[in-house]
N, C-alpha and C positions, 0 to 999 in steps of 0.2 A: 648324820645325826638320826637318831631313833626316838620315836615317839611312843610312849606307853601310856595308854589311858583306859581306866577302869571305872566307869561312871556308876555312882550309886542309883539303883533302879528308882526308888521312891523320890528322892531328891531330884533327880533328873526329870521325872514326870511333872513334879510341882513346878520346877524351873521352866520347863517348856510351856506348860500351861500359863503361868505368869507372863512369860515373854509374849506369848500370843495375845494376851489381854492388853499388855502395855503398847505393843505394836499397833493393835486394832484401835486403841484410844488415840494415838498419834495419828494415824491415817484418817480417823473420823475427824479429828480437829483440822486436818487439812482440807477435808471436804466442807467442814463448816466455814473455813476461811474462804474458799472459792465461793460458797453461797453469800457470805457477808459481803465480800467485794462486789459481787453482782448487784446485791440489795442497795449498796451505798451508791453504786453507779447509776441504778435506776432512780433512787431518790434525788441525785443531783440533776439527772435529766429532766425529772418531772418538775423540780422546783424552778427550772429555768424555762420551761415550756410556757406557750401562750396559754392565757386562761380558758377554761371550758365553761360551756353553759351547763345547767343542772340536766338538760336533756342529753347532753353528749356524756355526762357522767353516768347516767342510768344506762345509756346504750353500750358503753365500754365496760361497765361493771365497776363496783367500787374498788375491788382489789387492784385493778389497773390504774385507778385514778389516785391512789394513795399519793399524797404530797404534791398533787396537781393544784394549781391555782384555779378557783372556780369564781365565776361572776354571776350574782343573783340579783333579782330586783323583787322587792315586796315591802311589807310593812311589819316593823317589829311589834311583837306582842309583849309590850313592856310590863304588863300586869303579871306576866308568867316568868319573870326573871328567876334565875336560880344562881347561887354564889358557890363555886368550887374552892375550897381552902387549898392554898399551896404556899410555897415560899419563892422568893425571886432569887436572881443569881447571887445575892448577898446574904441569903438565908433570912430575909425579912418576910414576915407573914403577909400574905396579900390574898385577894379573892379574885378568881376568874369570873366574869359576868357573863352567864349563858342566857341568852335571849332567843326564843324562837321567832323565826322569820316566816310570816305568811306570804307565800310566793304569789306574784301576779297570776301564773297559771294555775294555781291550786296547789295545795300541799304545803307542808311545813318542813324547814330545816333548822337545826339547832346551830346558832352562831355563837362562838366564843368571841365576845366583843373586846376582850383585853382584860387587864388587871386594875384593880383598885385597892388602895390601902384599907384596912379595917375601918377606919374613921369614915370612908366614903362608901361603904357597903350599902347603906340604906339609899334608896333612889332619890329621896328628898333632899339628901346633901349634895347631889350632883344633878338636879333637876335639869338643868341646861343640856346635859348629855344625854337625856332620854329622848332619843330621836323619834319623831312622829312624822306621819306621812310616807310617801313613796321614798324608798331608799334603794341605792345600788351599793351592794356589798361585794368586795373582792376579798378572798381569803384562801387559806391552804386546807385542803380536805384531809382529815385524820380520822382514823378508827382508833379511839382511845381504849386503853385497858379497862376492864370493869373492876368492881371492888374485890379485894382479896379477903382471905379468911380473918385478917386482923384489922380490917378497915373499920373504923368506928361508924356507927349507924348514923344516918343523916338527921339533921335537926329540921324536921319538916316544917315546924311552925315558923322558922326564921328562913326556910329555903336554902339551908346550907348543907352542902355535901362534902364528903372527904374522899371521893373517887370520882372519876370522870365517867359516870354511869349514865350515858345518854338515854338508854331505854328507862331506867328508873326515873330520872329527872322528868322525861316526857310524861310518864304516867302519873308522876305526882302533880304536874302542872296540867294535866287533862289536855295534852296536845298530842296528836299522832304525827310523827316525823316520818318522812318518806324513806329514811335510811337511818341506822343507829350509828351516824357519823357526826363529826363536828367540823364546822367550818371556822377556822381560827382566822379572824379578820387581820388585814394587813395594818400597816403602821399609819394610815391615813388619820389625821388628827380629829378626834371628836371635839364638839363644842365644850369649852371649859377644861379640855386636856384629859378627861376621863370618860369612860375607861381607856386605857392605853393599850392599843393593839400592837401588832407586829411581835407577838410573843412566841412564835413558832421556833422551836429549838431542834435542830437535826444534829442528833448525837448519838451515833451508834458505836458503842465500844467495840473495838475489833482486836481482841487478844488471842485469837486462835493460833496465830503462828507461836507466840510464847508457850501456849499450852501444848502444842504439838511437840515443840523442841523439848519441853520437860519430860513429856512421855517417852520420847525417843532416848533421852539421857538416862531416864530410869531404866529402860530397857537395856542400854549399854552397860550401866551399872550392874544390873542383874547378871549379865553374861560374865562379867569381870569377876563377881562375888562367886559365882558357880565354879568358874575354873580355879580360882584362888583356894576355895575350899577343898576342892579335890587334890590340889597340889599339896595342901597342908596336911591332908590324910595320906599322902603318899601314893594317890591314885592316878596322879598325873606327873609323869618324869620324862624329861628330855635328856638323853644321853648320847655321848658319841658313838657312831656306828662301829 
């Protein structure tokens, strides 16, 4: 069997370039896959680890404490509440109640106490849940994303925000937080049932394997088209020797 192949220079250059790009994207997605698996494993370990004190969090660094449970003691600054608009799992509008906690050792941390329906956003509608005096709070440490280019501006007069902007909320409420993070309170019941804590959601989509397979299939398709095109033009022939 004898193979005769006379590639078109321009088309070959373009095909090799595109093949390199497609393979590069495929291998990049595989790297992202391993990174995402490691991140998911770290989150799982942190979620099941024993709670840290705020001093331990500061010592180990915020990045290493992501999704760790943190135990705090202090007093809520209820007059500085803010309300972060969101939707629950059924798509129903809710507000996350953010309340600064003045720590016993000094400093302030922002606590996401949980969600309330719009009808209970005003503190007077759930006065029994406005905890006063010394409190012990346990929750999950998160570094939330800030506002995007299309995020609506906050309604400062009503303390309503449309992004989990810790620094912005702290400035608006005239408090200085120790770190731009949020502690999402656990599911311990509050008096009257509101706010409802335990709202931490661990949901990291991991579609990198599918993306990698797609890029590799496109690369294989390109190779098939390349040789089919040359064969149709008579530049690729297989004949008996």
